[in-house]
N, CA and C atoms as an extended XYZ file, in Angstrom:
450
Properties=species:S:1:pos:R:3:atomname:S:1:resname:S:1:resid:I:1 pbc="F F F"
N        96.566      -16.957      -14.038 N   UNK     1
C        95.353      -16.301      -13.494 CA  UNK     1
C        95.036      -17.072      -12.102 C   UNK     1
N        94.718      -16.427      -11.015 N   UNK     2
C        94.331      -17.084       -9.749 CA  UNK     2
C        93.028      -17.425       -9.647 C   UNK     2
N        92.793      -18.392       -8.682 N   UNK     3
C        91.376      -18.909       -8.650 CA  UNK     3
C        90.582      -17.697       -8.088 C   UNK     3
N        89.273      -17.627       -8.359 N   UNK     4
C        88.423      -16.649       -7.706 CA  UNK     4
C        88.418      -15.417       -8.728 C   UNK     4
N        89.200      -15.371       -9.695 N   UNK     5
C        89.259      -14.163      -10.537 CA  UNK     5
C        88.762      -14.573      -11.969 C   UNK     5
N        88.217      -13.611      -12.639 N   UNK     6
C        87.724      -13.912      -13.980 CA  UNK     6
C        88.340      -12.775      -14.721 C   UNK     6
N        88.617      -13.054      -16.103 N   UNK     7
C        89.119      -12.001      -16.977 CA  UNK     7
C        88.111      -11.799      -18.003 C   UNK     7
N        87.941      -10.422      -18.214 N   UNK     8
C        86.971      -10.015      -19.352 CA  UNK     8
C        87.569       -8.666      -19.811 C   UNK     8
N        87.914       -8.559      -21.073 N   UNK     9
C        88.281       -7.444      -21.814 CA  UNK     9
C        89.493       -6.796      -20.952 C   UNK     9
N        90.319       -7.726      -20.430 N   UNK    10
C        91.609       -7.225      -19.831 CA  UNK    10
C        91.470       -6.718      -18.390 C   UNK    10
N        90.171       -6.815      -17.874 N   UNK    11
C        89.922       -6.340      -16.551 CA  UNK    11
C        89.695       -7.616      -15.628 C   UNK    11
N        90.369       -7.620      -14.517 N   UNK    12
C        90.135       -8.752      -13.731 CA  UNK    12
C        88.910       -8.372      -12.646 C   UNK    12
N        88.188       -9.314      -12.321 N   UNK    13
C        87.142       -9.171      -11.256 CA  UNK    13
C        87.327      -10.155      -10.251 C   UNK    13
N        87.170       -9.784       -9.025 N   UNK    14
C        87.338      -10.717       -7.925 CA  UNK    14
C        85.939      -11.353       -7.573 C   UNK    14
N        85.956      -12.589       -7.300 N   UNK    15
C        84.807      -13.302       -6.904 CA  UNK    15
C        84.421      -12.642       -5.369 C   UNK    15
N        83.198      -12.274       -5.143 N   UNK    16
C        82.866      -11.631       -3.945 CA  UNK    16
C        82.077      -12.791       -3.124 C   UNK    16
N        82.629      -12.908       -1.805 N   UNK    17
C        82.052      -14.036       -0.893 CA  UNK    17
C        81.333      -13.292        0.129 C   UNK    17
N        80.339      -13.838        0.573 N   UNK    18
C        79.489      -13.246        1.671 CA  UNK    18
C        80.029      -13.746        2.978 C   UNK    18
N        80.965      -12.751        3.512 N   UNK    19
C        81.609      -13.222        4.803 CA  UNK    19
C        81.140      -12.147        5.821 C   UNK    19
N        80.987      -12.476        7.071 N   UNK    20
C        80.455      -11.594        8.046 CA  UNK    20
C        81.503      -10.463        8.251 C   UNK    20
N        80.956       -9.231        8.289 N   UNK    21
C        81.743       -8.095        8.527 CA  UNK    21
C        82.198       -8.116        9.996 C   UNK    21
N        83.602       -7.991       10.114 N   UNK    22
C        84.154       -8.031       11.573 CA  UNK    22
C        83.586       -6.751       12.277 C   UNK    22
N        83.306       -6.937       13.586 N   UNK    23
C        82.964       -5.997       14.476 CA  UNK    23
C        84.071       -5.114       14.907 C   UNK    23
N        83.933       -3.783       14.453 N   UNK    24
C        85.071       -2.798       14.828 CA  UNK    24
C        85.109       -2.492       16.295 C   UNK    24
N        84.050       -2.673       16.937 N   UNK    25
C        84.154       -2.326       18.294 CA  UNK    25
C        84.912       -3.407       19.165 C   UNK    25
N        85.790       -2.849       20.117 N   UNK    26
C        86.622       -3.826       21.049 CA  UNK    26
C        85.518       -4.585       21.894 C   UNK    26
N        84.259       -4.119       22.108 N   UNK    27
C        83.347       -4.812       22.955 CA  UNK    27
C        82.853       -6.045       22.273 C   UNK    27
N        82.866       -6.142       20.975 N   UNK    28
C        82.200       -7.255       20.429 CA  UNK    28
C        80.712       -7.155       20.335 C   UNK    28
N        80.219       -6.018       20.084 N   UNK    29
C        78.760       -5.627       20.107 CA  UNK    29
C        77.953       -6.387       19.113 C   UNK    29
N        78.466       -6.675       17.931 N   UNK    30
C        77.708       -7.242       16.795 CA  UNK    30
C        77.274       -8.679       17.213 C   UNK    30
N        77.835       -9.342       18.230 N   UNK    31
C        77.583      -10.670       18.547 CA  UNK    31
C        76.363      -10.781       19.573 C   UNK    31
N        75.913       -9.699       20.086 N   UNK    32
C        74.880       -9.802       21.141 CA  UNK    32
C        73.519       -9.968       20.444 C   UNK    32
N        72.898      -11.111       20.661 N   UNK    33
C        71.433      -11.402       20.199 CA  UNK    33
C        70.555      -11.548       21.354 C   UNK    33
N        71.017      -11.793       22.614 N   UNK    34
C        70.102      -12.226       23.572 CA  UNK    34
C        70.247      -11.105       24.788 C   UNK    34
N        69.250      -11.190       25.683 N   UNK    35
C        69.351      -10.254       26.828 CA  UNK    35
C        70.572      -10.512       27.682 C   UNK    35
N        70.995      -11.707       27.856 N   UNK    36
C        72.075      -12.158       28.562 CA  UNK    36
C        73.372      -11.630       27.959 C   UNK    36
N        73.533      -11.773       26.640 N   UNK    37
C        74.685      -11.264       25.903 CA  UNK    37
C        74.745       -9.704       25.952 C   UNK    37
N        73.683       -9.153       25.977 N   UNK    38
C        73.751       -7.738       26.096 CA  UNK    38
C        74.095       -7.272       27.499 C   UNK    38
N        73.666       -7.908       28.546 N   UNK    39
C        73.967       -7.657       29.850 CA  UNK    39
C        75.574       -7.787       29.991 C   UNK    39
N        76.025       -8.939       29.321 N   UNK    40
C        77.474       -9.117       29.449 CA  UNK    40
C        78.244       -7.965       28.830 C   UNK    40
N        77.732       -7.399       27.747 N   UNK    41
C        78.343       -6.287       27.192 CA  UNK    41
C        78.460       -5.081       28.111 C   UNK    41
N        77.335       -4.904       28.889 N   UNK    42
C        77.133       -3.673       29.894 CA  UNK    42
C        78.191       -3.974       30.936 C   UNK    42
N        78.279       -5.188       31.435 N   UNK    43
C        79.262       -5.536       32.561 CA  UNK    43
C        80.864       -5.276       32.023 C   UNK    43
N        81.035       -5.615       30.660 N   UNK    44
C        82.294       -5.458       30.153 CA  UNK    44
C        82.490       -3.889       30.032 C   UNK    44
N        81.597       -3.141       29.708 N   UNK    45
C        81.730       -1.673       29.592 CA  UNK    45
C        81.899       -1.133       30.879 C   UNK    45
N        81.208       -1.660       31.860 N   UNK    46
C        81.538       -1.039       33.399 CA  UNK    46
C        82.882       -1.364       33.804 C   UNK    46
N        83.433       -2.608       33.501 N   UNK    47
C        84.921       -2.803       33.904 CA  UNK    47
C        85.912       -1.967       33.103 C   UNK    47
N        85.535       -1.935       31.950 N   UNK    48
C        86.608       -1.006       31.128 CA  UNK    48
C        86.458        0.450       31.505 C   UNK    48
N        85.337        0.959       31.867 N   UNK    49
C        85.192        2.282       32.503 CA  UNK    49
C        86.018        2.460       33.700 C   UNK    49
N        85.971        1.432       34.587 N   UNK    50
C        86.775        1.502       35.811 CA  UNK    50
C        88.231        1.435       35.529 C   UNK    50
N        88.788        0.449       34.543 N   UNK    51
C        90.146        0.553       34.220 CA  UNK    51
C        90.651        1.854       33.805 C   UNK    51
N        89.936        2.510       32.800 N   UNK    52
C        90.253        3.661       32.201 CA  UNK    52
C        90.334        4.927       33.396 C   UNK    52
N        89.476        4.825       34.428 N   UNK    53
C        89.576        5.727       35.505 CA  UNK    53
C        90.572        5.359       36.483 C   UNK    53
N        91.228        4.089       36.296 N   UNK    54
C        92.065        3.502       37.301 CA  UNK    54
C        91.477        3.553       38.799 C   UNK    54
N        90.408        3.010       38.716 N   UNK    55
C        89.454        2.891       39.836 CA  UNK    55
C        88.753        1.639       39.871 C   UNK    55
N        87.894        1.412       40.938 N   UNK    56
C        87.121        0.313       41.112 CA  UNK    56
C        85.813        0.613       40.230 C   UNK    56
N        85.115       -0.531       39.953 N   UNK    57
C        83.805       -0.378       39.131 CA  UNK    57
C        82.771        0.351       40.036 C   UNK    57
N        82.083        1.293       39.220 N   UNK    58
C        80.960        1.937       39.828 CA  UNK    58
C        79.813        0.948       40.409 C   UNK    58
N        79.504        1.142       41.639 N   UNK    59
C        78.516        0.294       42.277 CA  UNK    59
C        77.185        0.620       41.658 C   UNK    59
N        76.285       -0.274       41.783 N   UNK    60
C        74.891       -0.047       41.280 CA  UNK    60
C        74.387        1.187       42.144 C   UNK    60
N        74.659        1.344       43.286 N   UNK    61
C        74.144        2.485       44.078 CA  UNK    61
C        74.731        3.723       43.574 C   UNK    61
N        76.050        3.723       43.039 N   UNK    62
C        76.667        4.977       42.477 CA  UNK    62
C        76.074        5.343       41.211 C   UNK    62
N        75.701        4.206       40.322 N   UNK    63
C        75.079        4.376       39.048 CA  UNK    63
C        73.741        4.944       39.287 C   UNK    63
N        73.023        4.467       40.415 N   UNK    64
C        71.694        4.880       40.710 CA  UNK    64
C        71.616        6.361       41.114 C   UNK    64
N        72.721        6.797       41.973 N   UNK    65
C        72.799        8.130       42.279 CA  UNK    65
C        73.126        9.097       41.212 C   UNK    65
N        73.779        8.781       40.221 N   UNK    66
C        74.122        9.498       39.048 CA  UNK    66
C        72.889        9.591       37.952 C   UNK    66
N        72.018        8.485       37.904 N   UNK    67
C        70.976        8.506       36.985 CA  UNK    67
C        69.562        8.845       37.493 C   UNK    67
N        69.436        8.491       38.842 N   UNK    68
C        68.182        8.840       39.452 CA  UNK    68
C        67.272        7.600       39.343 C   UNK    68
N        67.777        6.410       39.019 N   UNK    69
C        67.205        5.195       38.866 CA  UNK    69
C        67.279        4.320       40.108 C   UNK    69
N        66.565        3.367       40.360 N   UNK    70
C        66.763        2.515       41.455 CA  UNK    70
C        67.897        1.667       41.274 C   UNK    70
N        68.615        1.323       42.441 N   UNK    71
C        69.768        0.353       42.274 CA  UNK    71
C        69.179       -1.067       41.907 C   UNK    71
N        67.989       -1.333       42.291 N   UNK    72
C        67.537       -2.606       42.033 CA  UNK    72
C        67.342       -2.904       40.448 C   UNK    72
N        66.704       -1.698       39.797 N   UNK    73
C        66.551       -1.764       38.383 CA  UNK    73
C        67.935       -1.913       37.674 C   UNK    73
N        68.884       -1.253       38.126 N   UNK    74
C        70.294       -1.175       37.477 CA  UNK    74
C        70.783       -2.685       37.624 C   UNK    74
N        70.674       -3.156       38.879 N   UNK    75
C        71.049       -4.679       39.058 CA  UNK    75
C        70.372       -5.563       38.042 C   UNK    75
N        69.119       -5.381       37.793 N   UNK    76
C        68.372       -6.243       36.822 CA  UNK    76
C        68.978       -6.023       35.443 C   UNK    76
N        69.337       -4.793       35.097 N   UNK    77
C        69.917       -4.574       33.732 CA  UNK    77
C        71.198       -5.355       33.559 C   UNK    77
N        72.081       -5.143       34.613 N   UNK    78
C        73.366       -5.827       34.396 CA  UNK    78
C        73.403       -7.244       34.637 C   UNK    78
N        72.281       -7.892       35.267 N   UNK    79
C        72.197       -9.359       35.416 CA  UNK    79
C        71.472       -9.927       34.223 C   UNK    79
N        70.846       -9.137       33.320 N   UNK    80
C        70.285       -9.682       32.164 CA  UNK    80
C        68.891      -10.216       32.482 C   UNK    80
N        68.288       -9.775       33.469 N   UNK    81
C        66.886      -10.050       33.892 CA  UNK    81
C        65.818       -9.186       33.147 C   UNK    81
N        66.252       -7.837       33.031 N   UNK    82
C        65.429       -6.922       32.453 CA  UNK    82
C        66.132       -6.168       31.257 C   UNK    82
N        65.399       -5.810       30.247 N   UNK    83
C        65.976       -4.990       29.084 CA  UNK    83
C        65.671       -3.679       29.560 C   UNK    83
N        66.582       -2.829       29.507 N   UNK    84
C        66.432       -1.393       29.964 CA  UNK    84
C        65.737       -0.729       28.736 C   UNK    84
N        64.845        0.242       29.102 N   UNK    85
C        64.090        1.028       28.086 CA  UNK    85
C        65.241        1.869       27.270 C   UNK    85
N        64.793        2.192       26.037 N   UNK    86
C        65.806        2.857       25.154 CA  UNK    86
C        66.451        4.045       25.806 C   UNK    86
N        65.845        4.888       26.408 N   UNK    87
C        66.323        6.083       26.962 CA  UNK    87
C        67.395        5.770       28.167 C   UNK    87
N        66.924        4.740       28.943 N   UNK    88
C        67.969        4.378       30.014 CA  UNK    88
C        69.157        3.670       29.510 C   UNK    88
N        68.943        2.848       28.495 N   UNK    89
C        70.020        2.137       27.885 CA  UNK    89
C        71.045        3.149       27.317 C   UNK    89
N        70.484        4.029       26.568 N   UNK    90
C        71.499        5.108       26.012 CA  UNK    90
C        72.207        5.790       27.034 C   UNK    90
N        71.646        6.211       28.130 N   UNK    91
C        72.157        7.082       29.178 CA  UNK    91
C        73.148        6.165       29.867 C   UNK    91
N        72.935        4.953       30.144 N   UNK    92
C        73.733        4.039       30.771 CA  UNK    92
C        75.055        3.887       30.085 C   UNK    92
N        74.879        3.573       28.722 N   UNK    93
C        76.285        3.303       27.994 CA  UNK    93
C        76.985        4.592       27.967 C   UNK    93
N        76.424        5.750       27.798 N   UNK    94
C        77.156        7.080       27.715 CA  UNK    94
C        77.860        7.181       29.149 C   UNK    94
N        77.084        6.864       30.248 N   UNK    95
C        77.706        7.134       31.537 CA  UNK    95
C        78.895        6.158       31.667 C   UNK    95
N        78.893        5.041       31.054 N   UNK    96
C        79.970        4.029       31.309 CA  UNK    96
C        81.087        4.325       30.224 C   UNK    96
N        81.046        5.408       29.621 N   UNK    97
C        82.035        5.908       28.742 CA  UNK    97
C        82.266        5.269       27.309 C   UNK    97
N        81.162        4.739       26.748 N   UNK    98
C        81.144        4.219       25.380 CA  UNK    98
C        81.383        5.244       24.415 C   UNK    98
N        82.178        4.993       23.372 N   UNK    99
C        82.429        5.961       22.387 CA  UNK    99
C        81.108        6.235       21.501 C   UNK    99
N        81.186        7.318       20.777 N   UNK   100
C        79.962        7.469       19.906 CA  UNK   100
C        79.640        6.240       18.987 C   UNK   100
N        80.666        5.654       18.470 N   UNK   101
C        80.477        4.580       17.557 CA  UNK   101
C        80.028        3.354       18.280 C   UNK   101
N        80.615        3.153       19.520 N   UNK   102
C        80.150        2.127       20.357 CA  UNK   102
C        78.599        2.250       20.857 C   UNK   102
N        78.278        3.515       21.089 N   UNK   103
C        76.978        3.868       21.539 CA  UNK   103
C        75.932        3.547       20.415 C   UNK   103
N        76.277        3.821       19.124 N   UNK   104
C        75.479        3.408       18.061 CA  UNK   104
C        75.299        1.907       17.801 C   UNK   104
N        76.416        1.195       17.916 N   UNK   105
C        76.430       -0.230       17.931 CA  UNK   105
C        75.634       -0.877       19.022 C   UNK   105
N        75.816       -0.331       20.125 N   UNK   106
C        75.010       -0.910       21.411 CA  UNK   106
C        73.519       -0.637       21.294 C   UNK   106
N        73.173        0.574       20.660 N   UNK   107
C        71.815        0.801       20.710 CA  UNK   107
C        71.225       -0.094       19.477 C   UNK   107
N        71.902       -0.346       18.469 N   UNK   108
C        71.441       -1.237       17.487 CA  UNK   108
C        71.252       -2.812       18.123 C   UNK   108
N        72.239       -3.178       18.963 N   UNK   109
C        72.092       -4.435       19.524 CA  UNK   109
C        71.116       -4.528       20.514 C   UNK   109
N        70.820       -3.510       21.265 N   UNK   110
C        69.657       -3.349       22.185 CA  UNK   110
C        68.276       -3.659       21.376 C   UNK   110
N        68.294       -2.859       20.218 N   UNK   111
C        67.003       -3.037       19.419 CA  UNK   111
C        66.810       -4.382       18.893 C   UNK   111
N        68.002       -5.073       18.486 N   UNK   112
C        67.871       -6.361       18.032 CA  UNK   112
C        67.470       -7.381       19.086 C   UNK   112
N        67.879       -7.145       20.288 N   UNK   113
C        67.549       -8.034       21.368 CA  UNK   113
C        66.061       -7.732       21.593 C   UNK   113
N        65.548       -6.593       21.644 N   UNK   114
C        64.133       -6.308       21.810 CA  UNK   114
C        63.342       -7.110       20.779 C   UNK   114
N        63.683       -6.885       19.429 N   UNK   115
C        63.068       -7.650       18.353 CA  UNK   115
C        62.984       -9.093       18.519 C   UNK   115
N        64.140       -9.623       18.975 N   UNK   116
C        64.168      -11.129       19.159 CA  UNK   116
C        63.439      -11.617       20.326 C   UNK   116
N        63.103      -10.754       21.364 N   UNK   117
C        62.277      -11.081       22.423 CA  UNK   117
C        60.860      -11.026       22.038 C   UNK   117
N        60.459      -10.230       21.014 N   UNK   118
C        59.088      -10.250       20.608 CA  UNK   118
C        58.699      -11.387       19.723 C   UNK   118
N        59.717      -11.877       18.999 N   UNK   119
C        59.445      -12.858       18.060 CA  UNK   119
C        59.797      -14.273       18.706 C   UNK   119
N        59.659      -15.233       17.858 N   UNK   120
C        59.917      -16.587       18.271 CA  UNK   120
C        61.100      -17.118       17.612 C   UNK   120
N        61.930      -17.967       18.141 N   UNK   121
C        63.127      -18.480       17.566 CA  UNK   121
C        63.034      -18.911       16.250 C   UNK   121
N        64.023      -18.572       15.431 N   UNK   122
C        64.099      -18.812       13.973 CA  UNK   122
C        62.920      -18.380       13.158 C   UNK   122
N        62.172      -17.394       13.698 N   UNK   123
C        61.012      -16.853       12.912 CA  UNK   123
C        59.863      -17.793       12.710 C   UNK   123
N        59.854      -18.785       13.435 N   UNK   124
C        58.729      -19.729       13.399 CA  UNK   124
C        57.448      -19.158       14.021 C   UNK   124
N        56.363      -19.425       13.379 N   UNK   125
C        55.080      -18.895       13.985 CA  UNK   125
C        54.597      -19.957       15.039 C   UNK   125
N        53.982      -19.513       16.175 N   UNK   126
C        53.641      -20.404       17.223 CA  UNK   126
C        52.223      -20.873       16.722 C   UNK   126
N        52.070      -22.273       16.826 N   UNK   127
C        50.907      -22.890       16.620 CA  UNK   127
C        50.023      -22.953       17.824 C   UNK   127
N        48.806      -22.433       17.798 N   UNK   128
C        47.997      -22.374       18.993 CA  UNK   128
C        46.918      -23.501       18.613 C   UNK   128
N        46.680      -24.359       19.601 N   UNK   129
C        45.789      -25.442       19.549 CA  UNK   129
C        44.539      -25.092       20.568 C   UNK   129
N        43.362      -25.202       19.937 N   UNK   130
C        42.136      -25.058       20.715 CA  UNK   130
C        41.824      -26.335       21.499 C   UNK   130
N        41.233      -26.101       22.680 N   UNK   131
C        40.789      -27.362       23.287 CA  UNK   131
C        39.731      -28.142       22.353 C   UNK   131
N        39.645      -29.407       22.557 N   UNK   132
C        38.888      -30.370       21.786 CA  UNK   132
C        37.477      -29.916       21.819 C   UNK   132
N        36.930      -29.458       22.967 N   UNK   133
C        35.561      -29.132       23.144 CA  UNK   133
C        35.191      -27.629       22.665 C   UNK   133
N        36.166      -26.996       22.251 N   UNK   134
C        35.921      -25.595       21.825 CA  UNK   134
C        35.055      -25.586       20.453 C   UNK   134
N        34.312      -24.617       20.456 N   UNK   135
C        33.319      -24.535       19.237 CA  UNK   135
C        33.623      -23.163       18.641 C   UNK   135
N        33.482      -23.103       17.266 N   UNK   136
C        33.616      -21.896       16.570 CA  UNK   136
C        32.334      -21.572       15.704 C   UNK   136
N        31.952      -20.361       15.626 N   UNK   137
C        30.780      -20.060       14.838 CA  UNK   137
C        29.415      -20.332       15.561 C   UNK   137
N        28.403      -20.066       14.732 N   UNK   138
C        27.105      -20.287       15.468 CA  UNK   138
C        26.668      -21.703       15.239 C   UNK   138
N        25.817      -22.086       16.134 N   UNK   139
C        25.187      -23.452       16.011 CA  UNK   139
C        24.169      -23.291       14.881 C   UNK   139
N        24.323      -24.203       13.860 N   UNK   140
C        23.497      -24.192       12.748 CA  UNK   140
C        22.217      -24.913       12.815 C   UNK   140
N        22.121      -25.550       13.869 N   UNK   141
C        20.900      -26.537       14.085 CA  UNK   141
C        19.668      -25.708       14.351 C   UNK   141
N        18.521      -26.360       13.911 N   UNK   142
C        17.343      -25.710       14.387 CA  UNK   142
C        17.115      -26.117       15.786 C   UNK   142
N        16.381      -25.229       16.572 N   UNK   143
C        16.232      -25.427       17.931 CA  UNK   143
C        15.476      -26.917       18.110 C   UNK   143
N        16.101      -27.650       19.020 N   UNK   144
C        15.614      -28.932       19.333 CA  UNK   144
C        15.989      -30.089       18.353 C   UNK   144
N        16.638      -29.766       17.243 N   UNK   145
C        17.001      -30.578       16.218 CA  UNK   145
C        18.266      -31.306       16.509 C   UNK   145
N        18.440      -32.602       16.178 N   UNK   146
C        19.792      -33.370       16.409 CA  UNK   146
C        20.466      -33.585       15.158 C   UNK   146
N        19.967      -32.922       14.044 N   UNK   147
C        20.573      -33.062       12.808 CA  UNK   147
C        21.734      -31.979       12.626 C   UNK   147
N        22.964      -32.416       12.609 N   UNK   148
C        24.110      -31.540       12.468 CA  UNK   148
C        24.445      -31.187       11.102 C   UNK   148
N        23.740      -31.712       10.092 N   UNK   149
C        24.208      -31.433        8.711 CA  UNK   149
C        23.667      -30.209        8.305 C   UNK   149
N        22.816      -29.501        8.891 N   UNK   150
C        22.310      -28.237        8.389 CA  UNK   150
C        23.158      -27.070        8.323 C   UNK   150
């Protein structure tokens, strides 16, 4: 009997190990967790689109003309400085020739980046400290009294 298998009533069962599922997309979409990584995927998609057309990459102005968005906003998306809104992101990846499966994976990656940007690293809550002189609640003293025990 090989290691990792157990026998029970003549039936062999394999030990199941939790391993990451390989990303089926040639773009490596599953690895995108940050805005910069998502922008790198957009740039890869843009280069691949150019190779498939056997032409140069679409310029930001050309993408702007096809979408109706400003070329500055498009540059921000590709540079990783701005997260595109959902509708724009979906339109952009479709324009750049992503397959339906890639579009779904990219949409999921975009949503994950948005969630990561809302939260804090590693799910840690941020501790807020009030200034030392900050007061909470009402003053419990009687007017003119110096007794703070009340």
